[in-house]
C-alpha positions as CSV (number, residue, x, y, z in Angstrom):
1,X,-40.5,25.9,-16.7
2,X,-38.4,22.9,-17.8
3,X,-38.9,23.7,-21.4
4,X,-37.1,27.0,-20.9
5,X,-33.9,25.4,-19.7
6,X,-31.3,25.5,-22.5
7,X,-30.6,21.8,-22.5
8,X,-28.6,21.9,-25.7
9,X,-26.2,24.5,-24.4
10,X,-25.8,22.7,-21.1
11,X,-25.1,19.4,-22.9
12,X,-22.5,21.2,-25.1
13,X,-20.8,22.8,-22.1
14,X,-20.7,19.5,-20.2
15,X,-19.4,17.7,-23.3
16,X,-16.6,20.2,-23.9
17,X,-15.7,20.0,-20.2
18,X,-15.5,16.2,-20.2
19,X,-13.4,16.1,-23.4
20,X,-11.1,18.8,-22.0
21,X,-10.6,17.0,-18.7
22,X,-9.9,13.8,-20.6
23,X,-7.4,15.5,-22.9
24,X,-5.6,16.9,-19.9
25,X,-5.6,13.4,-18.4
26,X,-4.1,12.0,-21.6
27,X,-1.3,14.5,-21.5
28,X,-0.6,13.7,-17.9
29,X,-0.8,9.9,-18.0
30,X,0.4,8.8,-21.4
31,X,4.2,8.5,-21.7
32,X,4.2,7.6,-25.4
33,X,3.8,10.6,-27.7
34,X,2.1,8.6,-30.5
35,X,-0.4,7.2,-28.0
36,X,-1.2,10.7,-26.7
37,X,-1.7,12.1,-30.1
38,X,-3.9,9.2,-31.2
39,X,-6.2,9.6,-28.1
40,X,-6.4,13.4,-28.5
41,X,-7.5,12.9,-32.1
42,X,-10.0,10.3,-31.1
43,X,-11.5,12.7,-28.5
44,X,-11.7,15.5,-30.9
45,X,-13.0,13.6,-33.9
46,X,-15.4,11.3,-32.0
47,X,-16.0,13.1,-28.7
48,X,-18.7,10.8,-27.2
49,X,-17.2,7.5,-28.5
50,X,-13.7,8.7,-27.8
51,X,-14.5,9.7,-24.2
52,X,-16.2,6.3,-23.5
53,X,-13.3,4.4,-25.1
54,X,-10.7,6.3,-23.1
55,X,-12.6,5.6,-19.9
56,X,-12.7,1.9,-20.8
57,X,-9.3,1.2,-22.3
58,X,-7.3,4.5,-22.2
59,X,-5.1,3.6,-19.3
60,X,-3.6,0.3,-18.0
61,X,-5.7,0.3,-14.8
62,X,-5.2,-3.0,-13.0
63,X,-7.1,-2.3,-9.7
64,X,-5.6,-1.6,-6.3
65,X,-5.6,-5.2,-5.2
66,X,-3.9,-6.5,-8.3
67,X,-1.4,-3.6,-8.2
68,X,-0.5,-4.5,-4.7
69,X,0.0,-8.2,-5.6
70,X,2.0,-7.0,-8.6
71,X,4.4,-5.0,-6.4
72,X,4.8,-8.2,-4.3
73,X,5.5,-10.1,-7.6
74,X,8.3,-7.7,-8.6
75,X,9.9,-8.3,-5.1
76,X,9.4,-12.0,-5.7
77,X,11.3,-11.9,-9.0
78,X,14.2,-10.2,-7.4
79,X,14.2,-12.4,-4.3
80,X,14.1,-15.6,-6.5
81,X,16.9,-14.4,-8.7
82,X,19.1,-13.3,-5.8
83,X,18.4,-16.5,-3.7
84,X,18.8,-19.1,-6.4
85,X,20.5,-17.8,-9.4
86,X,22.9,-15.0,-8.4
87,X,26.0,-17.1,-8.1
88,X,25.4,-18.4,-11.6
89,X,24.5,-15.0,-13.1
90,X,27.6,-13.1,-12.3
91,X,30.0,-15.0,-14.7
92,X,27.5,-15.0,-17.5
93,X,26.9,-11.3,-17.4
94,X,30.6,-10.4,-17.1
95,X,31.3,-12.6,-20.1
96,X,28.8,-11.0,-22.5
97,X,29.9,-9.1,-25.6
98,X,30.4,-5.5,-24.6
99,X,27.7,-4.4,-27.1
100,X,25.1,-6.4,-25.3
101,X,26.2,-6.1,-21.7
102,X,24.4,-2.8,-21.2
103,X,21.3,-4.2,-23.0
104,X,21.2,-7.1,-20.6
105,X,21.3,-4.7,-17.6
106,X,18.1,-2.9,-18.8
107,X,16.1,-6.1,-18.3
108,X,17.9,-7.2,-15.2
109,X,17.1,-3.9,-13.5
110,X,13.4,-4.1,-14.2
111,X,12.8,-7.8,-13.8
112,X,15.5,-9.1,-11.5
113,X,16.5,-11.8,-14.0
114,X,20.0,-11.5,-15.3
115,X,21.5,-13.6,-18.1
116,X,22.3,-17.2,-17.1
117,X,24.6,-19.7,-18.7
118,X,24.7,-23.5,-19.0
119,X,21.5,-23.6,-21.0
120,X,20.6,-26.0,-23.8
121,X,18.1,-24.9,-26.4
122,X,16.2,-26.9,-29.1
123,X,14.5,-24.9,-31.8
124,X,11.1,-26.4,-32.8
125,X,9.8,-25.1,-36.1
126,X,6.8,-27.2,-37.1
127,X,3.5,-27.7,-35.3
128,X,3.8,-31.5,-35.3
129,X,7.2,-31.5,-33.5
130,X,6.1,-28.8,-31.1
131,X,3.0,-30.6,-30.0
132,X,4.8,-34.0,-30.0
133,X,7.7,-32.7,-27.8
134,X,5.4,-31.0,-25.2
135,X,3.2,-34.1,-25.1
136,X,6.2,-36.4,-24.6
137,X,7.5,-34.3,-21.7
138,X,4.1,-34.1,-20.0
139,X,3.8,-37.9,-20.3
140,X,7.2,-38.3,-18.7
141,X,6.5,-35.7,-15.9
142,X,7.3,-36.9,-12.4
143,X,6.8,-33.9,-10.1
144,X,5.2,-30.9,-11.8
145,X,3.6,-29.7,-15.0
146,X,3.0,-25.9,-15.4
147,X,1.1,-24.6,-18.5
148,X,0.3,-20.9,-19.2
149,X,-1.1,-20.1,-22.6
150,X,-3.0,-17.1,-24.1
151,X,-5.2,-19.4,-26.3
152,X,-6.3,-22.9,-25.5
153,X,-8.5,-24.4,-28.3
154,X,-9.5,-28.0,-27.5
155,X,-9.6,-29.4,-31.0
156,X,-7.6,-32.0,-32.8
157,X,-4.3,-33.0,-31.2
158,X,-4.8,-30.4,-28.4
159,X,-7.5,-32.7,-27.0
160,X,-4.8,-35.4,-26.7
161,X,-2.4,-32.9,-25.0
162,X,-5.1,-31.9,-22.4
163,X,-5.8,-35.6,-21.8
164,X,-2.1,-36.1,-21.2
165,X,-2.2,-33.2,-18.6
166,X,-5.2,-34.8,-16.9
167,X,-3.4,-38.2,-16.8
168,X,-0.4,-36.5,-15.2
169,X,-2.5,-34.9,-12.5
170,X,-4.2,-38.2,-11.8
171,X,-0.9,-40.0,-11.3
172,X,0.1,-37.5,-8.7
173,X,2.0,-34.9,-10.7
174,X,1.3,-31.3,-9.5
175,X,-0.4,-29.9,-12.6
176,X,-1.4,-26.2,-12.9
177,X,-2.8,-24.3,-15.8
178,X,-3.2,-20.5,-16.4
179,X,-5.4,-19.6,-19.3
180,X,-6.2,-16.1,-20.5
181,X,-9.9,-15.0,-20.1
182,X,-10.3,-13.3,-23.5
183,X,-7.9,-15.2,-25.6
184,X,-9.5,-18.4,-24.6
185,X,-13.1,-17.2,-24.2
186,X,-14.5,-20.2,-26.0
187,X,-12.5,-22.5,-23.8
188,X,-13.9,-20.9,-20.6
189,X,-17.5,-21.3,-22.0
190,X,-16.9,-25.0,-22.7
191,X,-17.1,-28.0,-20.4
192,X,-13.3,-28.3,-20.4
193,X,-12.6,-26.2,-17.2
194,X,-14.9,-28.6,-15.2
195,X,-13.2,-31.7,-16.8
196,X,-9.7,-30.4,-16.0
197,X,-10.5,-29.5,-12.5
198,X,-12.2,-32.8,-11.9
199,X,-9.0,-34.5,-12.9
200,X,-7.1,-32.6,-10.2
201,X,-5.6,-29.8,-12.3
202,X,-5.4,-26.4,-10.6
203,X,-6.9,-24.1,-13.3
204,X,-6.8,-20.3,-13.0
205,X,-8.4,-17.7,-15.3
206,X,-5.9,-15.0,-16.2
207,X,-7.3,-11.4,-16.1
208,X,-11.0,-12.4,-15.8
209,X,-13.5,-9.9,-17.1
210,X,-16.1,-8.4,-14.8
211,X,-18.4,-6.0,-16.6
212,X,-19.3,-3.9,-13.6
213,X,-15.6,-3.1,-13.1
214,X,-14.7,-2.1,-16.6
215,X,-14.9,1.6,-15.8
216,X,-12.4,1.0,-12.9
217,X,-10.1,-1.7,-14.2
218,X,-9.1,-1.9,-17.8
219,X,-10.6,-4.9,-19.5
220,X,-8.4,-5.5,-22.6
221,X,-5.0,-6.1,-20.8
222,X,-4.1,-9.6,-21.6
223,X,-1.7,-12.4,-20.5
224,X,-0.2,-13.1,-23.9
225,X,2.6,-15.4,-22.6
226,X,3.1,-19.0,-23.7
227,X,5.0,-21.0,-21.1
228,X,5.3,-24.7,-20.2
229,X,7.6,-26.0,-17.4
230,X,7.9,-29.7,-16.8
231,X,9.5,-31.0,-13.5
232,X,11.2,-27.5,-13.3
233,X,13.9,-29.0,-15.6
234,X,12.4,-28.5,-19.0
235,X,10.8,-25.3,-20.3
236,X,9.1,-24.1,-23.4
237,X,8.2,-20.7,-24.7
238,X,7.6,-19.1,-28.1
239,X,4.7,-18.0,-30.3
240,X,2.8,-21.3,-30.2
241,X,-0.6,-21.4,-28.5
242,X,-2.4,-24.6,-27.6
243,X,-4.2,-24.8,-30.9
244,X,-4.3,-27.3,-33.7
245,X,-3.6,-25.2,-36.8
246,X,-5.6,-27.6,-39.0
247,X,-8.7,-26.3,-37.2
248,X,-7.9,-23.0,-35.5
249,X,-9.5,-20.0,-37.4
250,X,-9.6,-22.0,-40.6
251,X,-12.3,-19.7,-42.0
252,X,-10.4,-16.5,-41.3
253,X,-8.9,-16.5,-44.8
254,X,-5.3,-16.2,-43.7
255,X,-4.1,-19.8,-44.0
256,X,-2.6,-21.9,-41.2
257,X,-0.7,-20.2,-38.5
258,X,3.1,-20.7,-38.6
259,X,4.7,-20.8,-35.2
260,X,8.0,-21.6,-33.5
261,X,8.8,-22.8,-30.0
262,X,12.0,-23.2,-28.0
263,X,12.6,-26.2,-25.8
264,X,14.9,-25.2,-22.9
265,X,17.0,-27.0,-20.4
266,X,19.3,-25.4,-17.8
267,X,19.3,-22.5,-15.5
268,X,16.8,-20.4,-17.5
269,X,14.0,-22.9,-16.7
270,X,13.9,-21.5,-13.2
271,X,13.0,-17.9,-14.2
272,X,10.4,-19.4,-16.5
273,X,8.9,-21.3,-13.6
274,X,9.1,-18.1,-11.5
275,X,7.2,-16.1,-14.2
276,X,4.5,-18.8,-14.2
277,X,4.3,-18.8,-10.4
278,X,4.1,-15.0,-10.4
279,X,1.3,-14.9,-12.9
280,X,-0.6,-17.3,-10.8
281,X,0.1,-15.2,-7.7
282,X,-1.3,-11.9,-9.0
283,X,-4.7,-13.4,-9.8
284,X,-5.9,-14.2,-6.3
285,X,-4.9,-13.6,-2.7
286,X,-4.8,-17.3,-2.0
287,X,-2.5,-17.8,-5.0
288,X,-0.2,-15.1,-3.8
289,X,0.2,-16.7,-0.4
290,X,0.8,-20.1,-1.9
291,X,3.5,-18.7,-4.2
292,X,5.2,-16.9,-1.3
293,X,5.3,-20.2,0.6
294,X,6.6,-21.9,-2.5
295,X,9.6,-19.6,-3.0
296,X,10.5,-20.0,0.7
297,X,10.5,-23.8,0.4
298,X,11.8,-24.1,-3.1
299,X,14.1,-27.1,-3.7
300,X,17.4,-25.2,-3.9
301,X,19.4,-28.4,-3.4
302,X,17.9,-30.0,-6.5
303,X,18.5,-26.8,-8.5
304,X,22.1,-26.7,-7.4
305,X,22.6,-30.3,-8.5
306,X,21.2,-29.6,-12.0
307,X,23.3,-26.5,-12.4
308,X,26.5,-28.3,-11.2
309,X,25.9,-31.0,-13.8
310,X,25.7,-28.4,-16.5
311,X,28.8,-26.7,-15.2
312,X,30.8,-29.9,-15.4
313,X,29.8,-30.2,-19.1
314,X,31.4,-26.8,-19.8
315,X,28.8,-26.3,-22.5
316,X,25.6,-24.3,-22.9
317,X,24.1,-21.1,-24.1
318,X,23.8,-17.7,-22.3
319,X,20.1,-16.7,-22.2
320,X,18.2,-14.1,-20.3
321,X,14.5,-14.4,-19.5
322,X,12.6,-11.1,-20.0
323,X,9.0,-11.0,-18.7
324,X,7.3,-7.7,-19.6
325,X,4.0,-6.3,-18.3
326,X,2.2,-2.9,-18.1
327,X,2.5,-2.7,-14.4
328,X,6.3,-3.0,-14.3
329,X,6.6,0.8,-14.7
330,X,8.5,1.0,-18.0
331,X,8.4,-0.9,-21.3
332,X,11.3,-3.2,-20.7
333,X,11.0,-5.3,-23.8
334,X,10.5,-2.1,-26.0
335,X,13.7,-0.6,-24.5
336,X,15.5,-3.8,-25.1
337,X,14.4,-4.0,-28.8
338,X,15.3,-0.4,-29.6
339,X,18.7,-0.7,-28.0
340,X,19.4,-4.0,-29.8
341,X,18.6,-2.5,-33.1
342,X,20.9,0.5,-32.4
343,X,23.7,-2.1,-31.5
344,X,23.5,-3.8,-34.9
345,X,26.5,-3.4,-37.2
346,X,25.8,-5.8,-40.1
347,X,22.3,-7.4,-40.1
348,X,18.9,-7.2,-38.6
349,X,16.1,-9.7,-39.4
350,X,12.6,-9.5,-37.9
351,X,9.6,-11.8,-38.2
352,X,6.3,-10.5,-36.7
353,X,2.7,-11.0,-37.6
354,X,1.7,-7.5,-36.5
355,X,4.0,-4.5,-37.2
356,X,2.8,-1.1,-35.9
357,X,5.9,0.8,-34.7
358,X,6.1,4.2,-33.0
359,X,8.4,7.0,-34.0
360,X,11.4,5.8,-32.0
361,X,11.3,2.2,-33.3
362,X,10.7,3.4,-36.8
363,X,13.7,5.8,-36.5
364,X,15.9,3.0,-35.1
365,X,15.1,0.7,-38.1
366,X,15.5,3.4,-40.8
367,X,18.7,4.8,-39.2
368,X,20.2,1.3,-39.1
369,X,19.4,0.8,-42.8
370,X,20.9,4.2,-43.8
371,X,24.1,3.5,-41.9
372,X,24.6,0.3,-43.9
373,X,23.0,-2.4,-41.8
374,X,21.0,-4.9,-43.8
375,X,17.5,-4.7,-42.3
376,X,14.8,-7.2,-43.4
377,X,11.3,-7.2,-42.1
378,X,9.2,-10.4,-42.7
379,X,5.5,-10.1,-42.2
380,X,2.6,-12.2,-43.4
381,X,0.8,-11.2,-46.6
382,X,-2.6,-11.8,-44.9
383,X,-3.4,-11.0,-41.3
384,X,-6.5,-11.5,-39.2
385,X,-6.9,-7.7,-38.5
386,X,-7.7,-5.2,-41.2
387,X,-6.9,-2.2,-39.0
388,X,-3.4,-3.6,-38.3
389,X,-2.9,-4.5,-41.9
390,X,-3.6,-0.9,-43.1
391,X,-1.7,0.7,-40.2
392,X,1.3,-1.4,-41.0
393,X,1.3,-0.5,-44.6
394,X,1.4,3.2,-43.8
395,X,5.0,2.7,-42.6
396,X,6.2,0.9,-45.7
397,X,7.2,3.9,-47.8
398,X,9.4,5.3,-45.1
399,X,11.1,1.9,-44.5
400,X,11.6,1.2,-48.2
401,X,13.0,4.7,-48.9
402,X,15.6,4.1,-46.1
403,X,16.6,0.8,-47.6
404,X,14.7,-1.6,-45.4
405,X,13.7,-4.8,-47.2
406,X,10.1,-5.8,-46.6
407,X,9.1,-9.4,-47.4
408,X,5.5,-10.6,-47.5
409,X,5.2,-14.2,-46.4
410,X,2.7,-16.2,-48.5
411,X,2.6,-19.5,-46.7
412,X,0.0,-18.6,-44.1
413,X,-0.2,-16.3,-41.1
414,X,3.5,-16.1,-40.0
415,X,3.0,-15.9,-36.2
416,X,6.7,-16.3,-35.2
417,X,8.2,-13.4,-33.3
418,X,11.9,-13.3,-33.8
419,X,14.6,-10.6,-34.0
420,X,18.2,-11.4,-34.9
421,X,21.1,-8.9,-34.7
422,X,24.3,-9.6,-36.6
423,X,25.2,-13.3,-35.9
424,X,25.2,-13.4,-32.1
425,X,22.1,-12.0,-30.6
426,X,18.4,-13.1,-30.8
427,X,15.2,-12.0,-29.2
428,X,12.7,-14.9,-29.3
429,X,9.3,-15.2,-27.7
430,X,5.7,-13.8,-27.7
431,X,6.2,-10.1,-28.4
432,X,4.7,-8.6,-31.6
433,X,6.2,-5.4,-33.0
434,X,3.3,-3.2,-31.9
435,X,2.3,-1.0,-29.0
436,X,0.0,-3.5,-27.5
437,X,2.8,-6.0,-26.9
438,X,5.2,-3.3,-25.8
439,X,2.9,-1.5,-23.3
440,X,-0.2,-3.5,-22.5
441,X,0.2,-7.3,-22.7
442,X,2.0,-9.5,-20.3
443,X,4.7,-11.1,-22.5
444,X,7.8,-13.3,-22.3
445,X,11.0,-13.1,-24.3
446,X,14.3,-14.9,-24.4
447,X,17.4,-12.8,-25.1
448,X,19.9,-15.3,-26.5
449,X,23.5,-14.3,-26.5
450,X,24.9,-17.0,-28.7
451,X,26.3,-17.3,-32.3
452,X,25.2,-20.9,-32.9
453,X,21.6,-20.5,-31.9
454,X,21.3,-17.1,-33.6
455,X,22.5,-18.7,-36.9
456,X,19.9,-21.4,-36.5
457,X,17.2,-18.8,-36.2
458,X,18.6,-16.8,-39.1
459,X,18.4,-20.0,-41.1
460,X,14.7,-20.3,-40.1
461,X,14.2,-16.7,-41.1
462,X,15.8,-17.3,-44.5
463,X,13.6,-20.3,-44.9
464,X,10.6,-18.0,-44.5
465,X,12.1,-15.6,-47.1
466,X,12.0,-18.4,-49.7
467,X,8.2,-18.3,-49.4
468,X,8.0,-14.5,-49.7
469,X,7.6,-11.7,-52.2
470,X,9.6,-8.6,-51.7
471,X,7.9,-5.2,-51.9
472,X,9.5,-2.8,-54.5
473,X,9.4,0.9,-53.7
474,X,8.4,2.0,-57.2
475,X,5.6,-0.5,-57.4
476,X,4.3,0.5,-54.0
477,X,4.4,4.2,-54.9
478,X,2.5,3.4,-58.1
479,X,-0.6,2.2,-56.3
480,X,-3.7,4.2,-56.2
481,X,-3.4,7.3,-54.0
482,X,-6.6,6.2,-52.3
483,X,-4.7,3.4,-50.5
484,X,-2.2,5.9,-49.1
485,X,-5.0,8.0,-47.8
486,X,-6.7,5.0,-46.1
487,X,-3.5,3.7,-44.6
488,X,-2.3,7.0,-43.3
489,X,-5.7,7.6,-41.8
490,X,-5.6,4.3,-39.9
491,X,-2.0,5.0,-38.9
492,X,-3.3,7.9,-36.8
493,X,-4.9,5.4,-34.4
494,X,-2.1,2.8,-34.9
495,X,-0.6,3.4,-31.4
496,X,-4.0,2.2,-30.0
497,X,-4.1,-1.1,-31.9
């Protein structure tokens, strides 16, 4: 009798039912219109593949235990800021340019970290000076050394840096490392985790992958932050991973990666340390308990002494630390970027390796250009993702027609993530101009409210421009129509990249 059962019809009905349910779920759960449209197209064009893909990576599911720890983490951010930094935040926030005061409140509301003053920043623009500076500070560390990086690739000078960290741990410095599971997959398969732990380093795997849980917890959410905090007096963040560019992805055909890092001293180091501690806390229950004890016993007296010294100097830069993550409830860094672009009156310059905007970000950039703001987008000529490459190019005609200048960097994979507005506002950190950075990754940014530092970063951006070719609208339009078809087709799934 089984051969009389209409299996084909049953399969079609079940298939349509599954796709329909998932389309309803997309409309219910996805807040971004572009992401919703992209997923619906995937489900309709590739029903089976699309359904499996959506179940695996369609929603930022973190698991109930991690979500609970994350809610504790948000409370931790606010408690830390209110307890240790509130007295120093009020003056900085009230003194901001009126154009940026509201933008600063967006991040403060979601993260608890307001803008702080009395900060000293050093811009590091070459790999050698970045690695040399971090190594020097680790070698001089007396109490603590905290390192959180998306990629750790133990080759070349990075071996020396890891040896410095092990030496610090062996002489009694509290040394902790947080390393992403996917970004540093080769590291986790090597002998280095055992060696680091044997030396006394507390090593934690960020967002570890468990195959049996992939249908319940999303597997491709990543900790993309790059943070180093030494003795809770010196901090680093920026685009630089712990890699030696002479060896890292040397066969990828994109040239050496070009990165920047900021060395920080002052009150902003404390939020950087808090972000590191929070990221450690959400990984395990024991980490969460340790961090809660840490914030209760934090050395407020030493912090006050450091800040009072900075106050006496009457100098420093106003900076706001902005951690962003999918579980925060809203895309805080995305909202910050769009509002900063709308606030521009003269000039916007952006460097990013990956550029896949949504409609609102695209509109912000084109509107700025059409109202007379000089908008320049600097992207690498060669990138390590063909899908991102073609998706990015689909937006070039609209940008060029609006008057946006697009410069292709020819000196390697420009990995720096910077945005400058006029001459007095900068966003600097780990965030790419794509939906993954805005909605999925754990990222870290510095909002710098300072004319002097902004001009230094503008000078860096202008230095990149000297190694660029500009795209001309007529030449771009003269290309084969085939390329436009390919790029616009890939653009449909751009929000998912």
